[in-house]
C-alpha positions in Angstrom: 80.3 66.2 244.9 78.6 63.3 242.9 76.6 62.5 246.0 75.6 65.6 246.8 74.3 66.0 243.0 72.7 62.6 243.3 70.7 64.1 246.4 69.8 67.1 244.4 68.5 65.0 241.3 66.6 63.2 243.8 64.8 65.9 245.5 64.2 67.6 242.1 62.1 64.4 241.1 60.4 64.4 244.5 59.7 68.0 244.0 58.1 67.2 240.5 55.7 64.9 242.1 54.4 67.2 244.8 53.8 70.1 242.5 51.7 67.7 240.4 49.8 66.3 243.5 46.2 67.7 243.7 46.7 68.4 247.6 49.6 70.6 246.8 47.9 72.4 244.1 45.0 73.6 246.5 47.6 75.2 248.7 48.9 78.3 247.1 51.5 79.2 249.4 52.9 75.8 249.4 52.9 75.5 246.0 54.7 78.6 245.5 57.7 77.3 248.0 58.3 74.2 246.3 57.8 75.8 243.0 60.8 78.3 243.9 62.8 75.5 245.6 62.5 73.3 242.3 63.4 76.7 240.2 66.5 76.8 242.3 67.6 73.3 241.7 66.8 73.2 238.0 70.1 74.7 236.6 72.1 72.4 238.7 70.1 69.0 237.9 70.2 70.0 234.0 74.2 70.2 234.2 74.4 67.1 236.5 72.1 65.1 233.6 74.3 66.6 230.7 77.5 66.1 232.9 76.4 62.0 233.4 75.5 61.5 229.6 79.1 63.2 228.6 80.5 60.7 231.2 78.8 57.6 229.6 79.7 58.7 226.2 83.3 58.9 227.2 83.2 55.5 228.6 81.6 54.1 225.4 84.4 55.8 223.4 86.9 54.5 225.6 85.6 50.9 225.0 85.4 51.4 221.2 89.0 52.7 221.5 90.3 49.2 222.8 88.7 47.2 220.0 89.0 49.6 216.9 91.6 48.7 214.2 91.1 51.1 211.5 93.3 53.8 211.3 90.5 56.4 210.6 88.0 55.4 213.2 90.8 55.5 215.8 91.4 59.1 214.9 87.8 60.0 214.9 87.7 58.6 218.3 90.6 60.1 219.7 89.3 63.3 218.6 86.0 62.6 220.0 87.5 61.6 223.2 89.2 64.8 223.7 86.3 66.8 223.1 84.2 64.8 225.5 87.1 65.5 228.0 87.1 69.2 227.7 83.4 69.0 227.6 83.2 67.3 230.9 85.7 69.7 232.7 83.5 72.5 231.6 80.6 71.1 233.0 82.5 70.0 236.3 83.8 73.7 236.4 80.1 75.2 236.3 78.7 72.6 238.7 81.4 73.6 241.0 80.4 77.2 240.6 76.6 76.8 241.2 77.5 74.5 244.4 79.1 77.6 245.9 77.2 78.9 249.0 75.2 81.7 248.0 74.9 85.2 249.7 71.6 85.3 251.4 71.0 88.8 250.2 71.7 88.4 246.5 68.3 88.7 245.6 67.8 91.8 247.8 67.2 95.5 246.7 69.7 98.0 247.9 70.3 101.3 249.5 73.5 103.2 247.9 74.7 105.8 250.3 77.2 108.2 248.6 79.0 110.7 250.7 81.2 113.5 249.1 84.8 113.2 251.0 88.2 115.0 250.4 88.0 117.5 247.6 85.3 120.2 249.0 82.5 121.3 246.3 84.4 119.3 243.3 83.6 115.7 245.7 80.4 116.9 246.2 79.4 117.3 242.2 81.4 113.8 241.7 79.0 112.4 244.1 76.1 113.5 241.8 77.9 112.1 238.9 78.2 108.7 240.7 74.5 108.9 241.6 73.6 109.6 238.1 75.7 106.6 237.1 74.0 104.1 239.4 70.3 105.2 238.5 71.5 104.6 234.7 72.8 101.4 235.5 69.5 100.5 237.6 67.2 101.9 234.7 69.3 99.8 232.2 68.4 96.7 234.3 64.6 97.6 234.9 65.2 98.2 238.5 63.0 101.0 240.3 64.8 103.7 242.1 64.2 106.5 244.6 65.9 109.3 246.2 65.7 108.5 249.9 67.3 111.2 251.3 69.7 114.0 250.1 71.7 116.8 251.1 72.2 118.9 248.0 74.7 121.8 247.6 74.2 125.0 245.9 75.7 124.2 242.6 74.4 120.8 242.0 76.6 118.4 244.0 75.8 116.2 247.2 77.2 116.0 250.4 75.5 113.1 251.1 72.6 111.2 249.1 70.8 107.9 249.5 69.4 106.2 246.4 67.2 103.1 247.0 67.1 100.3 244.1 64.6 98.1 244.0 64.7 95.0 241.7 65.8 91.2 242.0 69.3 90.6 242.1 70.0 94.3 242.8 72.4 93.4 245.9 74.1 90.7 243.8 74.9 93.3 241.3 75.8 96.5 243.3 77.6 95.0 246.3 80.9 95.3 245.1 80.6 99.3 244.5 81.0 99.9 248.3 84.6 101.8 248.9 86.1 105.0 248.1 85.7 106.3 244.5 88.6 108.8 243.3 88.0 111.3 240.4 90.7 113.0 238.8 89.9 115.9 236.6 90.0 119.9 235.8 87.2 121.5 238.2 85.1 124.0 236.2 86.5 126.6 238.6 90.1 125.9 238.0 91.4 128.4 235.5 94.8 127.4 235.0 93.7 123.7 233.9 95.4 122.0 236.8 93.9 118.3 237.6 92.5 118.0 241.0 92.0 114.6 242.9 88.9 114.4 244.9 86.7 111.4 246.2 83.5 110.1 247.5 82.5 107.2 249.5 79.9 104.5 248.5 78.4 102.1 250.8 76.0 99.6 249.3 73.6 98.0 251.9 71.0 95.5 251.3 67.3 96.4 251.9 66.0 94.1 254.8 62.6 93.2 256.2 61.2 93.6 259.7 61.4 89.9 260.7 65.3 89.5 259.5 66.5 92.5 261.3 64.3 93.4 265.0 64.4 96.6 266.3 63.4 97.1 269.8 61.3 100.3 270.0 62.6 101.4 273.5 66.0 101.5 271.7 65.3 104.5 269.4 65.1 108.1 269.9 63.0 110.1 267.4 63.5 113.7 266.8 61.5 115.7 264.3 62.6 118.9 262.6 61.7 121.4 259.5 63.5 120.1 256.2 66.1 122.3 254.5 67.2 122.6 251.5 70.7 123.9 249.8 72.0 126.8 251.9 70.0 125.7 254.7 66.9 127.5 253.2 63.8 126.5 254.9 61.7 124.0 252.7 58.7 124.0 254.9 57.6 125.1 258.3 56.2 121.6 259.6 58.2 119.2 261.7 58.3 116.7 258.5 62.0 115.8 258.6 62.5 112.8 260.9 66.0 111.9 262.9 66.2 108.3 264.5 68.9 107.4 266.9 69.4 104.0 267.3 71.2 103.9 270.9 72.6 100.6 271.4 74.5 101.2 268.4 74.8 104.7 268.2 73.8 104.7 264.4 71.8 108.1 263.6 69.4 108.1 260.4 67.7 111.4 259.2 65.3 111.7 256.4 63.7 114.8 255.1 63.0 114.4 251.4 59.0 113.6 251.8 56.6 116.0 252.7 54.9 113.7 255.3 56.4 112.9 258.7 55.2 109.6 258.5 56.8 108.5 255.4 60.2 110.1 256.6 59.6 108.0 259.4 59.3 104.9 257.6 62.1 105.6 255.1 64.7 106.1 258.0 63.6 103.0 259.6 64.0 101.0 256.2 68.1 102.8 256.2 68.3 102.0 260.1 67.6 98.3 259.6 69.9 98.1 256.6 72.8 99.8 258.4 72.1 97.5 261.5 72.6 94.6 259.0 75.8 96.2 257.6 77.2 96.7 261.2 76.3 93.0 261.9 78.0 91.9 258.7 81.0 94.0 259.2 81.4 92.1 262.6 81.2 88.9 261.0 83.5 89.7 258.3 86.3 90.8 260.9 85.9 87.7 262.8 86.7 85.8 259.6 89.4 88.2 258.3 92.2 85.7 259.1 90.8 82.5 257.3 88.9 84.5 254.2 90.9 87.1 253.0 89.0 88.2 249.9 89.7 91.5 248.4 86.4 91.4 246.4 83.4 92.7 247.7 84.8 93.3 251.3 82.7 96.4 251.8 85.5 98.1 253.5 84.6 101.7 252.8 88.1 102.9 253.7 89.4 101.2 250.8 90.2 102.8 247.5 88.7 100.8 244.9 88.2 102.7 241.8 89.8 105.8 239.7 88.1 107.8 237.4 90.4 109.8 235.3 89.0 112.3 233.1 91.8 113.4 230.7 92.4 109.9 229.6 88.8 108.5 229.6 90.1 105.9 231.8 88.5 103.8 234.7 90.6 101.7 236.7 89.3 99.2 239.5 92.3 98.6 241.9 90.8 95.3 243.5 91.7 93.3 240.4 93.9 95.5 238.1 91.3 96.2 235.6 91.7 99.4 233.5 89.1 100.4 230.8 89.3 103.5 228.5 85.7 104.3 228.3 84.8 106.3 231.5 82.2 108.1 229.6 80.4 104.9 229.0 80.8 103.7 232.6 79.7 107.1 234.0 76.6 106.6 231.5 75.6 103.4 233.3 77.8 100.5 231.7 78.8 99.0 234.4 78.4 95.3 233.6 82.1 94.5 232.4 83.4 95.5 235.7 80.8 94.3 237.9 81.2 90.7 235.7 84.7 90.6 236.2 84.7 91.2 239.8 82.1 88.7 240.4 84.1 86.5 238.6 87.3 87.1 240.5 85.1 86.5 244.0 83.8 83.1 242.7 87.4 82.2 241.7 88.8 83.1 245.1 85.9 81.2 247.0 86.4 78.0 245.0 90.1 78.0 245.7 89.1 78.5 249.4 87.0 75.8 249.3 89.2 73.4 247.6 92.0 74.4 250.2 
């Protein structure tokens, strides 16, 4: 680890020199790339310099303990040594965490696909509640949101809705939401007051660029049709809605929320790229399943990950056994407690695997 950190420090100083070089300053693109690399190394470099300083102070304290005779001084030095040892261990843990391999898609925006599951109209209403939760969470982090495609029901629910979330780090925060979300509550149509259980499925896909997922146009079948609203009522009489079928994979994407056929096609292609990446990632994860059995962020949408219990104002995340009695706040977008504990658990598991 120390050799790796020495190399990082060396590279950090090289970047400092390169960024002050007049030739680099003349090339804006090169300067920006080097600046980005330096910014990514800065936290590690800072922690390592502090680690080296603490290590030096520990050596000095150990040397002074060998020669100290005064009882009061000995007590002071022992206390200082203990404090420095704790600080050194904390720094080492933080450094190891920063050295963990990064998810290459963490900085990307996302598509959140929410589909009503078991429970009929009540499931569709719950899908609408989840949509509001993610929109509010995104707004709280100053992410931009847009409804990319939607299939609403007559009473305000959604059979399916796709939310685009654009913001740096959106995928790193929201990727843990993939899976089955279950709700327990009394439906507004239930006269006896009996609690019903229904569910919605969430898929979180990183948005990728053309260069990351190449699509051969000859593999696509593109159909157009008139957009429809709740109950099948015609929204317009032009062929603005678009359905794209990627024939090699069988993935089908439709988009009808824009009035322009071109805009719907562009949105559908964005979703298609993300679904193709998701398919590739799922296949890769399946191959690694025996060697990397992390339960966090598996993205398995058949897995029940969370229960929202209205009578008890309770949310339970089943992956980490976390229960919070503030469901109203969570549905209002207060997801940070859950997300941070899921992220911490994932980091812990990866650290254990790397040390095995």
